[in-house]
N, C-alpha and C positions, 0 to 999 in steps of 0.2 A: 504494500499500499505505499509506504513512504518514498520508494523508487519512483512509482506511477505519478505521485504528487508532484515530486522534484521535476521529473520531467513534463508534466504538464505546465508547472509553473515557468519552466525554462522555455516552452513553446510559446507562451504568453509574452514572456520577456522579448523574445525573437520577433513576435509579430508586431509588438509595440514598437521596437527599434526600427523595424522596417517601415511601420507607418510614419514614425517620425521623420526619418529619411526622406520618404516620399513627401511628406508635408514641407520640409526643408526645400526640396527641390522646386515645389510649386509655390513657395512663399508663405503658405498657410501654416496655421498652428497645429493642426491635426484634430482640433477640438470640435470642428465643424466644416461642413463643405463649403468651399469657395464660391463666390458668385461667378467669378470668370472661369469657364470651364473649356474655352477654345484653345486651340494650340497656340503657344506663344510664338512670336515672330522669330525669337532667337532662344530655343531651348536649352542651349548649351550655357547660357548665363545663369548664374545663381545669385539669389539674394544675399545682402551682407548680412541679415539677420531674420528670424522668422517673424512673418507677418508683413514683410516690407512690400510683398505684392501678393495678388490674389487673397484678400482678405475674406472674413466670413460673409456669407449671404445672410442678411438680416431682413427682417420685415417688421416694421413699426405698426402695421395694421391701423393706420390712421385714416379716418375717412374724411375726404375733402372733395369741395367743389373747385372746377376750374371755370372762373368766368372771363369769356373773352371781352376784354374792355374796349379794344380798338383793332381794327384789321386794315389792310391795305398799306401797311407802312413798308418803305423800301429799305430791306436790310437793316433793320433797327438793331444798334450796337450796344446801347447802353440805356438803363432807365433809372431815375433818380427821383424818389419822393420829394415832394414839396411840402412846406407847411400848410395845413389846412386840406390836405387830401389829393390835390392834382400831382401830376407827374411831369418831369422832363423826359423826353426821349430824343436821343441822336438816331439820326438815320446816315448811313454809310456815304451816299452821295453828296452829303454836305449841309443836311437841313437839321434844324433843331426845333422841337415842337414841344407844346404843352398839351397833354392829355387830360381832361377833366376827370374828377373823382367818378362822374358818371359815364365817363367814356367818349366824351364829345372830342373830336381831333381838331386841334387848332391850327391855324396857318402858320406857316414856318416863320421863325423870329429872325428879323433881319440883324445884320451886323456880324454874322459868323463869316470869318475869313475863306477864301478860296482853299479848297482841299485838292489833293492829287487822289482821285477816287479809282485810280487803276489798281487792279490785283486786290491786295488785302488792304489798300490804303483807302482814305476817306475821314469823315468825321466820327471820332472814336469815342473815348470814355469822357464822362462829365461828373463833376462834383461840386457840392455846395461849400462855400465858405462856411467854416467854424461859427462865423459872425454874420451868417446870412440874414437874420432877422433884423440886423441894424445895417448891414452894408450891401445887402442884395447882390453880392459878388457871386460870380459862378466861374469856375475853372473847367477847360476841356482840353483834350488831346487830340491831334490830327495830323495827318501827313500833309505836310507844308511843302507847296511847290518851291524850289529853289533853283537859283543858277548852278547848273551841273547835275540837277536831280531834285531830290527831296528828303525829307526827314521828319523823325517824330518831334513835334512841338507842342507846347503847353501854352495856351493863351487864357487871360483873365479878361473879364467884361462884367458890367453892371446891368442886372435886368431892370428894364424901365418900369416905372408904376403900372403901366397899362399891359405890361408883360408882352409887348409886340416886338420889340428891339433890344439890343445889347449895346450899351455905352461905354465909353472910356475903355475900348477893346485895345489890348497890347500883348505882344507876345513876350512872356516872362522866361522862357526857356527854349533852347533849341538843341537837339541831340546832334553831337557830331562824331564822326564826319557825315557830311551830305552824301548821297549815294544815288546813281540812277538806277534804281530797282523798284520792284513793286510788291514786296514781301517782308513779313517780319519786323513790323512797327512796334511790337508790344500791343497795347499800352492801357495800362490801368492807372488811375489816380485814386488815392486815399489819403486823407487827413488822419494823422495819429493823434494821441492824447498829448502829444508833445508840441501840437499847434503846426507841426511841420508836414509838407505835402511829400508824400511817397508817389514816386513815378517808375513805371516799369517800361523797359524798351526790349526790342529784339536785336538779334546780330544781323539781320537784313537777309538771311538765308543762304545767298550764293556762296559756295565754296571758298573764294578769296575773301569774304567778309568774315568769316567764323573767327579768325585770329582776334578781331577786335574785342570779343568777349572776355579774352584774357588779358587785354591791353588796359592799362589805366589812363591812357592818353586818348580814351575814347569813351563816349557815353553808351555804345552799342553793347547789348546784352548784359545789361546792369540793372540793379535797383537803385534808384537815385532819391536823394533826401535833400529838399529845398525849402528855402522860406517861403511865406506866401507871395513874397514880392519877386521870387525867382534867385534870389542870391543863395550862396552856400552856407550852411550853419557852421560855424567855427569848430564844433566838436565832431563834425564829420571825420571818419577814420584816415582819409589820405589827404586832408588839409595840410599845406606845408611840404608835401613830399613831391621830390623834383619829378617832372613829367607826370604827374598825376592830376586829373580833374578833380576839383574840390566837391563836385556834387555826389560823388560815387559813394554808396553805401555798401553794396555788396557787388560781386562780379561772377562771371561763369555762367551766365544764364543764355538760353537758346531763344524763347519767345514767349514771354509771360503776358498772359491776356487774362488772368484771374488773380485777385487778391482780397485779403480779409484780415481785419484785426479781430482776435478772439477777445472773449470777455475780459482776459488779463490784460489786455493790450498790446500783445504780441503780434508780429506781423507774419502771414502765410502767404505762399503763393503757390498757384497751380499753373505749371507751365508746359507749353508744348514741347515734347521731345522728339527725337526721331521715331522711325517706325519701331514701336515696342518700347517707348521710352520716356512718355508723359510723367511728369514728376511732381509731388507734393513736398514742398520745403518750407522749414521754419527758418525765417530770416533773422540771422544774427550779424550784427555790426562787423564788416571788415571782412567776412568770409568769403571763401571762394567755392562756388557750387559746380565747378568742373567743366561745363562745357567749353570746347569740344574735346577735351583732354580725358574727361571722366564722364561716361553716359552709359546708360543703360540701351539697348535696342540696336538698330542697324540703318543704313541708309535706305531710302525708298526703293532703290534699285535692288535692294537685298544684299548689297554688298557690305563688309564691315565697315564702321565709321573709322577713317584713316587716323592711325595713332591713338584710338581711344581705348581705354580699359574701364572696367567697372569699378575701380577702386584704386586710389593712388594716396600715399601719404599727403597730408596738408590740404586735402580737398574734402568737402562736406559730402555725406551720403544723404540721398532723398529719405525723407520720412517714409514714402511710399512711391512705388511707381507702377504704371499700367502697360501690361504687354498681353495682348494687343492694346492698342492706345484708345482713349475716348475723345480727344481734341477738345480740352478743356477751355471754358470761356466764362467769365463772372464768376463771382464766389460770394458767399454770406455765411457768417457764423450766426444760426438762430438763437435768439435771445428772448423772443416773445412768450405771451401767454396763450395765444390762440391755439398751439399745438404743443401741448406740454411733452409729448413723447419725443419731439424733435429737439427740445431745449439742449443747446450744446453742440448739436450736429452742424458740420460744416457742409453746405450746399455748393455744388458748382455746375455749369453747364456742360453738357454733352453734345458737341456739335457732330460728332461722326456717327453716333446711332440716333440722334434725336431724343435726348432724355435729360432728365434732372438727376444728378447723382447726390446721394446723401451719405456722408462719411461720419462714422463715429469714432471719436479718438478717446484714448485713455492712456494717461501718462506719456503723451507725445508719440503715441503708436496708433495705428489704424487697427480698430478691432472689428470693424465690421462696414459693409458698404451695401446701399440699397439704390435701385434705380427706378425712378419715378416718370410718369408721363409717356412712357414708351409707346403707346397706342395712338399717341398725337402725331408722331413722326415728323416731327419739326426740329429744326436745328436750334438748341437752347443755346443764346449768345450771352443773356445777363440774367441775374437773378438779385433782387433786392428786398430787405424786409421793410414793410411799412409800420407805420406808428401804433398799429392794433394788433400787429403781431401776424397780419397777413403776408403774403410773399408775392412780388411781382417778376413776372419773367417776360422777356423779349424774345422773339424766334426769327433767326437769320435767314429770312426767305425773300423772294423778290416781292412777295405780297406778305410781310411779315405781320406779327400780331402781338398784341400786348394782354398778358393773361394776369388775374388775380386769384391767388389760390387762397381760398378761405374754408373754415371747418363746414362740413356738410350738414345742412339743415335737416 
């Protein structure tokens, strides 16, 4: 009997070890099935720690309604709630509109500078001044036409009392170098608790431009931190360093189109990676996030990323990565009361599969992932929380929509 019991326990231990090894290969913890079950783009790559990819599939079982507030928007890129319940919406071709709380679509607001809307360019993100109630100031990012090409720029303007125009418009920041391309502009804007404006950029896609993500004399492929007037705060990590631009906060990013501050005031980004390499990163002052030297995934051609490895001393590992990718855009930590089961979750858009992704974090690790709105089959470009805990979503379509997600009645 003792011999049989010993053998039986040994068999269980071996099975558990095998299961653990399989979970390590897929990135899961072995405690539950992962949400992602498709073949990875790069099966030979391994996560740096358990749970770094293919997290548990979770279901919140939250009942909600999706109210279509507005239709016929031309590739809306960002939605920003205004005091009183109305919403600002940017459209990629260069239009800024107000959609009323009842869904009435306003005329384009005048005063928006010209944009280069080719490819991934256009009018991009928008953010209200922290003192909007007093100064009515609005900040927006866009692909600015320039001599020799274009680049990601940030402008500031004052919304007129009748909300039909922008006054005192001026460009407060221009990402350098200028480049004649049409991809990877970034770009999200977010004000932190410190009153600073955090700006994200892409490295402009083309192979010859990737090097700039690692160079401190370039704004490309960076998280930037600027004062509301566009100047560089003196406590930024590279201020005073030779050949370094003072606005840089972190480097080594590929193309960040999703950012959010968590309830503790920490800054998170969800960035477009190569095929099989979308990343969730917790941003820490002065750190290097790897691209193109450290990355998961492969080229869209299926070839390896030249010179890249998945880990290297001195470079940050992503908190999480997706293989296959989701093509993330827009992000929001949920802090409202309308959906208690979602409180603390990080939401991000999924352009590739047309979904809203809910991520559950614990101790700065991803513990579960849920995909919502899959049946609507529209590219989710941005997600924002409203004052009553509702969620607003815009869809990146030629006839895009603005949705309001509320508890089911």
